[in-house]
SEZA-785084 format. One record per residue (C-alpha): residue number from 1; residue in one letter; x, y, z. Coordinates in Angstrom, 2 decimals, always signed. Last residue first. Example, Ala and Ser with C-alpha at 12.3 -4.5 7.8 and 13.67 -1.06 7.14 Angstrom:
<sites>
> 2 / S / +13.67 / -1.06 / +7.14
> 1 / A / +12.30 / -4.50 / +7.80
</sites>
This chain:
<sites>
> 443 / A / +7.32 / -6.90 / -40.95
> 442 / R / +9.35 / -8.21 / -37.99
> 441 / G / +6.61 / -9.73 / -35.80
> 440 / A / +7.77 / -13.31 / -36.37
> 439 / A / +4.52 / -14.18 / -38.15
> 438 / K / +4.91 / -11.02 / -40.23
> 437 / Q / +8.47 / -12.00 / -41.12
> 436 / T / +7.32 / -15.48 / -42.14
> 435 / R / +4.64 / -14.04 / -44.42
> 434 / R / +7.15 / -11.63 / -45.95
> 433 / S / +9.58 / -14.47 / -46.63
> 432 / L / +6.84 / -16.64 / -48.12
> 431 / S / +5.94 / -13.83 / -50.53
> 430 / D / +9.58 / -13.15 / -51.48
> 429 / I / +10.27 / -16.86 / -51.96
> 428 / V / +7.21 / -17.12 / -54.20
> 427 / V / +8.35 / -14.06 / -56.17
> 426 / A / +11.81 / -15.55 / -56.70
> 425 / A / +10.38 / -18.92 / -57.72
> 424 / L / +8.13 / -17.21 / -60.26
> 423 / L / +11.13 / -15.40 / -61.73
> 422 / V / +13.11 / -18.67 / -61.94
> 421 / A / +10.18 / -20.37 / -63.68
> 420 / G / +9.87 / -17.51 / -66.16
> 419 / T / +13.60 / -17.68 / -66.91
> 418 / V / +13.28 / -21.44 / -67.52
> 417 / M / +10.26 / -21.02 / -69.80
> 416 / F / +11.83 / -18.18 / -71.77
> 415 / Q / +15.09 / -20.09 / -72.23
> 414 / I / +13.15 / -23.16 / -73.38
> 413 / A / +11.37 / -21.15 / -76.06
> 412 / N / +14.62 / -19.44 / -77.06
> 411 / S / +15.96 / -22.83 / -78.16
> 410 / L / +18.76 / -24.82 / -76.58
> 409 / G / +22.16 / -24.99 / -78.26
> 408 / E / +24.07 / -25.98 / -75.12
> 407 / I / +26.22 / -22.86 / -75.38
> 406 / N / +23.07 / -20.79 / -75.88
> 405 / M / +21.53 / -22.44 / -72.83
> 404 / G / +24.50 / -21.51 / -70.67
> 403 / S / +24.57 / -17.92 / -71.90
> 402 / Q / +20.84 / -17.43 / -71.40
> 401 / I / +20.87 / -18.90 / -67.90
> 400 / S / +24.00 / -16.96 / -66.98
> 399 / G / +22.51 / -13.70 / -68.25
> 398 / I / +19.37 / -14.24 / -66.18
> 397 / V / +21.31 / -15.03 / -63.01
> 396 / L / +23.91 / -12.32 / -63.58
> 395 / A / +21.18 / -9.75 / -64.26
> 394 / G / +19.53 / -10.70 / -60.98
> 393 / L / +22.76 / -10.35 / -59.00
> 392 / L / +23.69 / -7.03 / -60.60
> 391 / A / +20.19 / -5.54 / -60.34
> 390 / S / +19.85 / -6.69 / -56.73
> 389 / W / +23.01 / -4.71 / -55.96
> 388 / T / +20.80 / -1.64 / -56.26
> 387 / K / +18.99 / -2.56 / -53.09
> 386 / G / +15.64 / -4.01 / -52.03
> 385 / R / +12.83 / -3.80 / -49.49
> 384 / G / +10.09 / -1.21 / -49.05
> 383 / G / +7.79 / -2.35 / -51.82
> 382 / F / +5.53 / -5.36 / -52.37
> 381 / L / +7.41 / -6.59 / -55.44
> 380 / S / +10.41 / -7.08 / -53.18
> 379 / T / +13.91 / -6.58 / -54.54
> 378 / G / +16.04 / -9.72 / -54.09
> 377 / G / +18.06 / -10.19 / -57.27
> 376 / I / +15.26 / -12.27 / -58.79
> 375 / V / +12.99 / -9.23 / -58.50
> 374 / A / +15.36 / -6.72 / -60.11
> 373 / A / +16.50 / -9.14 / -62.82
> 372 / A / +12.92 / -10.22 / -63.53
> 371 / I / +11.87 / -6.61 / -64.11
> 370 / C / +14.74 / -6.15 / -66.53
> 369 / N / +14.21 / -9.51 / -68.23
> 368 / M / +10.48 / -8.85 / -68.64
> 367 / L / +11.11 / -5.52 / -70.31
> 366 / L / +13.81 / -6.94 / -72.59
> 365 / N / +11.71 / -9.90 / -73.77
> 364 / G / +11.21 / -8.63 / -77.29
> 363 / G / +11.28 / -4.88 / -77.63
> 362 / G / +13.60 / -2.10 / -76.49
> 361 / S / +15.14 / -1.86 / -79.94
> 360 / T / +13.15 / -3.90 / -82.49
> 359 / Q / +12.58 / -0.94 / -84.79
> 358 / S / +16.32 / -0.36 / -84.93
> 357 / A / +19.20 / +1.34 / -83.17
> 356 / S / +22.55 / -0.09 / -84.17
> 355 / Q / +25.94 / -1.46 / -83.08
> 354 / I / +24.46 / -4.61 / -81.50
> 353 / Q / +26.17 / -4.02 / -78.13
> 352 / A / +26.29 / -0.26 / -78.65
> 351 / A / +22.49 / -0.22 / -78.92
> 350 / L / +22.25 / -2.22 / -75.70
> 349 / F / +24.60 / +0.24 / -74.00
> 348 / L / +22.47 / +3.17 / -75.14
> 347 / G / +19.29 / +1.45 / -74.00
> 346 / G / +20.74 / +0.87 / -70.55
> 345 / V / +21.51 / +4.56 / -70.13
> 344 / A / +18.05 / +5.53 / -71.38
> 343 / A / +16.41 / +3.01 / -69.05
> 342 / M / +18.48 / +4.52 / -66.23
> 341 / T / +16.95 / +7.89 / -67.11
> 340 / S / +13.49 / +6.34 / -67.18
> 339 / A / +13.88 / +4.79 / -63.73
> 338 / I / +15.42 / +7.93 / -62.24
> 337 / M / +12.56 / +10.04 / -63.60
> 336 / F / +10.06 / +7.55 / -62.17
> 335 / V / +11.76 / +7.91 / -58.78
> 334 / S / +11.71 / +11.71 / -59.02
> 333 / I / +7.97 / +11.80 / -59.70
> 332 / R / +7.14 / +9.48 / -56.81
> 331 / I / +9.40 / +11.26 / -54.33
> 330 / W / +8.05 / +14.67 / -55.35
> 329 / S / +4.42 / +13.57 / -55.02
> 328 / I / +4.89 / +12.04 / -51.57
> 327 / N / +6.61 / +15.05 / -50.01
> 326 / I / +7.47 / +13.45 / -46.69
> 325 / G / +5.92 / +15.16 / -43.66
> 324 / A / +6.01 / +12.20 / -41.27
> 323 / R / +2.24 / +11.91 / -41.65
> 322 / R / +2.68 / +11.26 / -45.36
> 321 / A / +5.35 / +8.62 / -44.72
> 320 / G / +3.10 / +6.86 / -42.22
> 319 / E / +0.31 / +6.83 / -44.76
> 318 / I / +2.61 / +5.48 / -47.47
> 317 / N / +3.99 / +2.68 / -45.34
> 316 / G / +6.93 / +0.56 / -46.52
> 315 / G / +7.35 / +2.00 / -50.00
> 314 / L / +7.10 / +5.56 / -48.74
> 313 / A / +9.55 / +4.90 / -45.94
> 312 / F / +12.00 / +3.21 / -48.30
> 311 / I / +11.87 / +6.16 / -50.69
> 310 / Q / +12.18 / +8.60 / -47.78
> 309 / R / +15.28 / +6.79 / -46.57
> 308 / G / +16.83 / +7.27 / -50.01
> 307 / Y / +16.13 / +11.01 / -49.95
> 306 / S / +17.53 / +11.28 / -46.43
> 305 / T / +20.82 / +9.94 / -47.74
> 304 / R / +23.00 / +6.97 / -46.81
> 303 / R / +21.11 / +3.86 / -47.90
> 302 / L / +19.42 / +4.82 / -51.15
> 301 / V / +21.87 / +7.44 / -52.36
> 300 / F / +24.85 / +5.27 / -51.40
> 299 / D / +23.33 / +2.38 / -53.37
> 298 / L / +22.94 / +4.83 / -56.25
> 297 / V / +26.65 / +5.60 / -56.19
> 296 / V / +27.73 / +1.97 / -55.76
> 295 / I / +25.46 / +0.58 / -58.50
> 294 / F / +26.27 / +3.34 / -60.98
> 293 / I / +30.00 / +2.81 / -60.40
> 292 / L / +29.58 / -0.94 / -60.88
> 291 / F / +27.91 / -0.43 / -64.26
> 290 / I / +30.61 / +2.02 / -65.35
> 289 / L / +33.31 / -0.54 / -64.51
> 288 / L / +31.41 / -3.27 / -66.36
> 287 / A / +31.17 / -1.08 / -69.47
> 286 / L / +34.89 / -0.29 / -69.25
> 285 / P / +35.67 / -3.98 / -69.61
> 284 / L / +38.62 / -5.08 / -67.41
> 283 / G / +41.09 / -7.43 / -69.08
> 282 / K / +41.33 / -9.44 / -72.26
> 281 / Y / +40.97 / -13.09 / -71.20
> 280 / Q / +42.82 / -14.33 / -68.10
> 279 / N / +42.72 / -10.77 / -66.77
> 278 / L / +38.96 / -10.99 / -66.39
> 277 / T / +39.24 / -14.21 / -64.38
> 276 / Y / +41.93 / -12.75 / -62.09
> 275 / A / +39.79 / -9.67 / -61.45
> 274 / A / +36.80 / -11.85 / -60.57
> 273 / L / +38.96 / -13.87 / -58.15
> 272 / F / +40.29 / -10.60 / -56.74
> 271 / A / +36.79 / -9.30 / -56.02
> 270 / I / +35.37 / -12.54 / -54.61
> 269 / V / +38.33 / -13.16 / -52.28
> 268 / A / +38.42 / -9.51 / -51.21
> 267 / L / +34.70 / -9.50 / -50.43
> 266 / V / +35.13 / -12.51 / -48.15
> 265 / A / +38.10 / -10.87 / -46.42
> 264 / T / +36.20 / -7.61 / -45.92
> 263 / R / +33.31 / -9.47 / -44.31
> 262 / L / +35.68 / -11.28 / -41.96
> 261 / V / +37.56 / -8.09 / -41.06
> 260 / I / +34.31 / -6.25 / -40.32
> 259 / D / +33.05 / -9.06 / -38.08
> 258 / S / +36.34 / -9.25 / -36.20
> 257 / L / +36.32 / -5.46 / -35.70
> 256 / P / +32.97 / -5.62 / -33.94
> 255 / R / +29.86 / -4.32 / -35.69
> 254 / Y / +28.14 / -1.56 / -33.74
> 253 / P / +25.49 / -1.32 / -31.04
> 252 / V / +24.59 / +2.26 / -30.01
> 251 / G / +26.54 / +4.74 / -27.86
> 250 / A / +26.69 / +7.48 / -30.49
> 249 / R / +30.48 / +7.35 / -30.47
> 248 / R / +30.31 / +3.60 / -31.11
> 247 / R / +27.82 / +4.10 / -33.94
> 246 / R / +30.11 / +6.56 / -35.71
> 245 / N / +33.13 / +4.31 / -35.20
> 244 / A / +31.28 / +1.30 / -36.60
> 243 / E / +30.11 / +3.31 / -39.61
> 242 / Q / +33.61 / +4.66 / -40.24
> 241 / L / +35.09 / +1.17 / -39.99
> 240 / A / +32.54 / -0.22 / -42.45
> 239 / A / +33.04 / +2.64 / -44.92
> 238 / A / +36.82 / +2.27 / -44.80
> 237 / L / +36.62 / -1.50 / -45.27
> 236 / F / +34.23 / -1.21 / -48.22
> 235 / L / +36.36 / +1.46 / -49.89
> 234 / V / +39.51 / -0.62 / -49.37
> 233 / V / +37.85 / -3.70 / -50.89
> 232 / G / +36.50 / -1.80 / -53.88
> 231 / A / +39.81 / -0.04 / -54.53
> 230 / L / +41.68 / -3.35 / -54.38
> 229 / A / +39.31 / -4.99 / -56.88
> 228 / L / +39.52 / -1.98 / -59.18
> 227 / G / +43.30 / -2.06 / -59.01
> 226 / Y / +43.32 / -5.78 / -59.75
> 225 / A / +41.23 / -5.19 / -62.87
> 224 / A / +43.32 / -2.23 / -64.06
> 223 / T / +46.71 / -3.56 / -62.90
> 222 / V / +46.62 / -6.37 / -65.42
> 221 / Q / +46.59 / -3.82 / -68.22
> 220 / G / +44.16 / -4.80 / -70.97
> 219 / Y / +41.60 / -2.11 / -70.21
> 218 / I / +38.65 / -3.00 / -72.43
> 217 / T / +36.74 / -0.45 / -74.52
> 216 / T / +33.79 / -1.96 / -76.41
> 215 / Y / +30.87 / -0.51 / -74.45
> 214 / L / +32.08 / +3.02 / -73.73
> 213 / R / +33.58 / +3.12 / -77.20
> 212 / S / +30.26 / +2.35 / -78.84
> 211 / V / +28.51 / +5.09 / -76.85
> 210 / I / +31.22 / +7.66 / -77.57
> 209 / D / +31.13 / +7.17 / -81.32
> 208 / H / +33.77 / +5.19 / -83.20
> 207 / G / +31.59 / +2.17 / -84.03
> 206 / S / +29.72 / +4.24 / -86.60
> 205 / L / +26.31 / +3.29 / -85.26
> 204 / N / +23.82 / +1.80 / -87.68
> 203 / V / +20.38 / +3.39 / -87.97
> 202 / T / +17.48 / +1.05 / -88.65
> 201 / G / +13.81 / +1.68 / -89.50
> 200 / N / +14.55 / +2.97 / -92.98
> 199 / A / +11.25 / +4.85 / -93.12
> 198 / G / +11.82 / +6.99 / -90.04
> 197 / L / +13.81 / +6.19 / -86.90
> 196 / I / +12.12 / +9.08 / -85.08
> 195 / Q / +8.62 / +7.87 / -85.90
> 194 / L / +9.44 / +4.31 / -84.85
> 193 / M / +10.76 / +5.64 / -81.52
> 192 / L / +7.62 / +7.74 / -81.04
> 191 / G / +5.50 / +4.62 / -81.52
> 190 / N / +7.53 / +2.75 / -78.92
> 189 / W / +7.17 / +5.71 / -76.60
> 188 / A / +3.38 / +5.62 / -76.97
> 187 / L / +2.93 / +1.87 / -76.53
> 186 / N / +5.06 / +1.47 / -73.41
> 185 / G / +3.78 / +4.81 / -72.19
> 184 / A / +0.23 / +3.47 / -72.11
> 183 / L / +1.47 / +0.57 / -70.01
> 182 / T / +3.47 / +3.07 / -67.94
> 181 / V / +0.41 / +5.15 / -67.08
> 180 / V / -1.84 / +2.13 / -66.52
> 179 / F / +0.52 / +0.34 / -64.14
> 178 / A / +1.40 / +3.58 / -62.40
> 177 / P / -2.25 / +4.10 / -61.48
> 176 / V / -3.62 / +7.50 / -62.66
> 175 / G / -3.73 / +9.91 / -59.72
> 174 / V / -3.41 / +13.17 / -61.64
> 173 / K / -0.54 / +14.49 / -59.52
> 172 / A / +1.58 / +11.46 / -58.61
> 171 / F / +0.86 / +9.09 / -61.50
> 170 / F / +0.29 / +11.55 / -64.33
> 169 / L / +3.18 / +13.66 / -63.06
> 168 / G / +5.46 / +10.65 / -62.80
> 167 / Q / +4.72 / +9.61 / -66.38
> 166 / I / +5.64 / +13.05 / -67.69
> 165 / L / +8.74 / +13.36 / -65.50
> 164 / G / +9.92 / +9.86 / -66.43
> 163 / V / +9.66 / +10.70 / -70.13
> 162 / I / +11.52 / +13.96 / -69.48
> 161 / A / +14.35 / +12.04 / -67.76
> 160 / G / +14.69 / +9.68 / -70.74
> 159 / G / +14.84 / +12.58 / -73.17
> 158 / V / +17.47 / +14.22 / -71.00
> 157 / L / +19.59 / +11.08 / -71.34
> 156 / A / +19.14 / +10.94 / -75.12
> 155 / A / +19.80 / +14.67 / -75.52
> 154 / L / +22.99 / +14.38 / -73.45
> 153 / L / +24.27 / +11.61 / -75.72
> 152 / A / +23.39 / +13.60 / -78.84
> 151 / V / +25.21 / +16.64 / -77.45
> 150 / W / +28.22 / +14.48 / -76.64
> 149 / Q / +28.17 / +12.91 / -80.11
> 148 / N / +28.08 / +16.26 / -81.90
> 147 / V / +25.11 / +16.31 / -84.29
> 146 / G / +25.72 / +14.75 / -87.71
> 145 / H / +22.04 / +14.54 / -88.68
> 144 / T / +21.80 / +10.83 / -89.50
> 143 / V / +24.62 / +9.47 / -87.35
> 142 / N / +24.62 / +11.66 / -84.24
> 141 / M / +21.02 / +12.85 / -84.04
> 140 / V / +19.49 / +9.66 / -85.44
> 139 / A / +21.62 / +7.34 / -83.29
> 138 / F / +21.19 / +9.29 / -80.03
> 137 / I / +17.43 / +9.69 / -80.35
> 136 / A / +17.05 / +6.05 / -81.43
> 135 / A / +18.90 / +4.83 / -78.33
> 134 / C / +16.62 / +7.06 / -76.27
> 133 / L / +13.48 / +5.54 / -77.82
> 132 / G / +14.72 / +1.96 / -77.46
> 131 / S / +15.45 / +2.42 / -73.75
> 130 / V / +12.11 / +4.16 / -73.26
> 129 / S / +10.31 / +1.25 / -74.93
> 128 / G / +11.87 / -1.24 / -72.53
> 127 / V / +11.37 / +1.00 / -69.49
> 126 / S / +7.64 / +1.43 / -70.17
> 125 / L / +6.16 / -1.18 / -67.87
> 124 / D / +7.15 / +0.63 / -64.67
> 123 / I / +5.85 / -1.00 / -61.50
> 122 / E / +4.89 / +0.24 / -58.03
> 121 / G / +5.61 / -0.88 / -54.46
> 120 / L / +7.71 / +2.23 / -53.89
> 119 / L / +10.84 / +0.07 / -53.71
> 118 / L / +9.70 / -1.44 / -57.00
> 117 / V / +10.22 / +1.91 / -58.71
> 116 / F / +13.79 / +2.25 / -57.44
> 115 / V / +14.60 / -1.36 / -58.36
> 114 / V / +13.29 / -0.76 / -61.90
> 113 / G / +15.90 / +1.96 / -62.32
> 112 / I / +18.65 / -0.50 / -61.39
> 111 / A / +17.08 / -3.04 / -63.78
> 110 / I / +17.65 / -0.68 / -66.71
> 109 / M / +21.37 / -0.60 / -65.95
> 108 / G / +21.42 / -4.38 / -65.48
> 107 / T / +19.83 / -5.04 / -68.87
> 106 / G / +22.48 / -2.96 / -70.64
> 105 / V / +25.36 / -4.22 / -68.46
> 104 / I / +24.53 / -7.94 / -68.66
> 103 / Q / +26.40 / -8.45 / -71.94
> 102 / Q / +29.67 / -7.01 / -70.67
> 101 / S / +30.08 / -9.31 / -67.65
> 100 / L / +28.90 / -12.24 / -69.80
> 99 / N / +31.70 / -11.59 / -72.28
> 98 / S / +34.20 / -11.84 / -69.43
> 97 / L / +32.54 / -15.01 / -68.15
> 96 / N / +32.66 / -16.57 / -71.62
> 95 / Q / +36.29 / -15.64 / -72.24
> 94 / A / +37.49 / -16.70 / -68.78
> 93 / S / +35.97 / -20.14 / -69.25
> 92 / L / +33.17 / -21.19 / -66.90
> 91 / F / +30.70 / -21.87 / -69.73
> 90 / T / +33.28 / -23.47 / -71.98
> 89 / S / +33.57 / -26.41 / -69.58
> 88 / N / +30.21 / -27.71 / -70.82
> 87 / L / +27.66 / -29.72 / -68.89
> 86 / S / +29.52 / -29.49 / -65.57
> 85 / G / +29.93 / -25.74 / -65.93
> 84 / F / +26.26 / -25.38 / -66.86
> 83 / V / +25.18 / -27.15 / -63.66
> 82 / A / +27.75 / -25.55 / -61.34
> 81 / W / +27.13 / -22.06 / -62.71
> 80 / I / +23.37 / -22.42 / -62.27
> 79 / V / +23.74 / -23.90 / -58.77
> 78 / I / +26.08 / -21.11 / -57.64
> 77 / L / +23.74 / -18.47 / -59.09
> 76 / A / +20.75 / -20.01 / -57.32
> 75 / L / +22.65 / -20.04 / -54.02
> 74 / V / +23.49 / -16.36 / -54.46
> 73 / V / +19.88 / -15.62 / -55.43
> 72 / P / +18.50 / -17.36 / -52.34
> 71 / L / +21.02 / -15.79 / -49.91
> 70 / S / +20.54 / -12.18 / -51.00
> 69 / G / +18.46 / -11.24 / -47.96
> 68 / L / +16.78 / -14.23 / -46.31
> 67 / E / +15.09 / -12.40 / -43.44
> 66 / G / +12.25 / -14.92 / -43.08
> 65 / S / +12.19 / -14.95 / -39.27
> 64 / G / +13.59 / -18.46 / -38.98
> 63 / L / +16.30 / -17.80 / -41.53
> 62 / R / +17.35 / -14.60 / -39.78
> 61 / R / +17.38 / -16.31 / -36.37
> 60 / R / +19.42 / -19.21 / -37.69
> 59 / F / +22.04 / -16.80 / -39.09
> 58 / E / +22.08 / -14.78 / -35.86
> 57 / K / +22.72 / -17.95 / -33.84
> 56 / L / +25.45 / -19.07 / -36.21
> 55 / Y / +27.18 / -15.69 / -36.12
> 54 / G / +26.86 / -15.53 / -32.35
> 53 / A / +28.50 / -18.93 / -32.02
> 52 / V / +31.41 / -17.51 / -34.00
> 51 / G / +31.80 / -14.63 / -31.51
> 50 / E / +29.38 / -14.80 / -28.57
> 49 / Q / +29.23 / -11.31 / -27.05
> 48 / Q / +30.15 / -9.16 / -30.00
> 47 / I / +28.22 / -11.35 / -32.43
> 46 / I / +25.06 / -11.19 / -30.34
> 45 / L / +25.42 / -7.44 / -29.81
> 44 / R / +25.89 / -6.82 / -33.55
> 43 / P / +22.74 / -8.86 / -34.22
> 42 / D / +20.64 / -6.24 / -32.38
> 41 / V / +18.06 / -8.07 / -30.32
> 40 / A / +14.51 / -7.23 / -31.33
> 39 / P / +12.26 / -5.66 / -28.71
> 38 / T / +9.30 / -7.83 / -27.76
> 37 / A / +6.15 / -6.12 / -28.96
> 36 / Q / +3.09 / -4.90 / -27.10
> 35 / A / +4.41 / -2.74 / -24.25
> 34 / A / +6.90 / -0.96 / -26.50
> 33 / V / +4.07 / -0.15 / -28.88
> 32 / P / +2.23 / +1.75 / -26.19
> 31 / V / -1.38 / +0.60 / -25.84
> 30 / P / -3.62 / +3.17 / -27.47
> 29 / A / -5.49 / +5.56 / -25.23
> 28 / N / -8.95 / +4.85 / -23.81
> 27 / V / -10.79 / +8.09 / -23.12
> 26 / G / -10.75 / +9.41 / -19.56
> 25 / D / -9.93 / +13.03 / -20.47
> 24 / T / -6.31 / +12.69 / -19.40
> 23 / S / -5.84 / +9.66 / -21.62
> 22 / M / -6.48 / +6.18 / -20.31
> 21 / F / -4.05 / +3.29 / -20.79
> 20 / D / -2.55 / +3.40 / -17.33
> 19 / E / -6.08 / +3.75 / -15.93
> 18 / P / -6.73 / +0.13 / -16.86
> 17 / H / -4.16 / -0.92 / -14.24
> 16 / R / -0.93 / -2.58 / -15.29
> 15 / R / -0.34 / -6.21 / -14.41
> 14 / S / +0.49 / -7.52 / -17.90
> 13 / P / +2.75 / -4.53 / -18.51
> 12 / D / +4.94 / -5.51 / -15.50
> 11 / D / +6.09 / -2.24 / -13.92
> 10 / S / +3.65 / -2.89 / -11.09
> 9 / R / +1.45 / -0.19 / -9.64
> 8 / P / +1.17 / +0.16 / -5.88
> 7 / T / -2.34 / -0.24 / -4.44
> 6 / S / -3.81 / +2.97 / -3.08
> 5 / G / -3.89 / +3.96 / +0.60
> 4 / D / -2.49 / +7.46 / +0.13
> 3 / D / +0.87 / +6.49 / +1.65
> 2 / T / +1.17 / +3.54 / -0.72
> 1 / M / +0.00 / +0.00 / +0.00
</sites>
């Protein structure tokens, strides 16, 4: 009993009095979130306290709660390479893997833009047509009309951004569903591309223009590939140490040095093995270098800037984002502009790959491959989860399937069916993962 004769209140939430959840005017107030959910244990604390055992415990916890991350796609890639490598040794040759690293750049660039749209929980069905349209703009301006190649390149990229602005305005301001806007855009931009190409329907690139050189240039010096590998490892280590130091100063859990060293070592093995493979053929393709730069820069934008956090917030809970003061319209418009601009970049690389812009540019199964690359790589169709590295992993999976089947002489029909099955598997895994996370109280 207290001095006033009342019963003392317990700190146990299950024994709290009803008045604890009443507002000052007597109306029932919501139960505090902290009283409802069990706080999650930071994995950095587990690893710090238990070492290797902590790693295993954290790994089991993530699997049990559906937090699979990139594990499924990495395992799929290992299986694909093992199967095709066992069927034909040519698949794992330095020449084939080097060519594969170039061939995935066009699709991968477009897939990066698709990742941004998927993070909002939306879809862009126009990226294929936009890629063909921007390739046509560059080819016609530079080849047909003799415009300076840099001006033509800038015009193609600006054209892609304008397309995204138009579609974003219809979606964010007018309220037309993104699916409908981009489906209409898929038809309209394809028609505009045909109009720009004119009666001939095909414009061949000179092979000496900036776009062709960006795709075909290969740095044959051994130091180029190894230098890139070293730079990537050092950059990762520096960023990890800075993050740990920042969190330590803030008094919050941080990754221990042993964890950072282990992650850096794994990255170093992968990076230098890739560099060794490239050097066994011709060297480091400039197109691959540009692709990696786009991935790293846009990954920084997503994970280290307020703009990126707003994208994730909007994709995770639009109403919560609105109440937090996020400019919903601006985020939506800007994301569609990023997607269309990346479609322009990808379209230029695809045009350089076949040395022309034609009526088939941006057509075929390009759209499906780009969306599949983003989803297979680990970006959720439901929004709020994904990263730019998904584009690289997904493009590698799709490119590996196509390359392996081409070596085996299998038809396009089988390639389509296998790619479709892999895409379906990725979506099923994503759905099951979200269901498991909800059951574990982490979604």
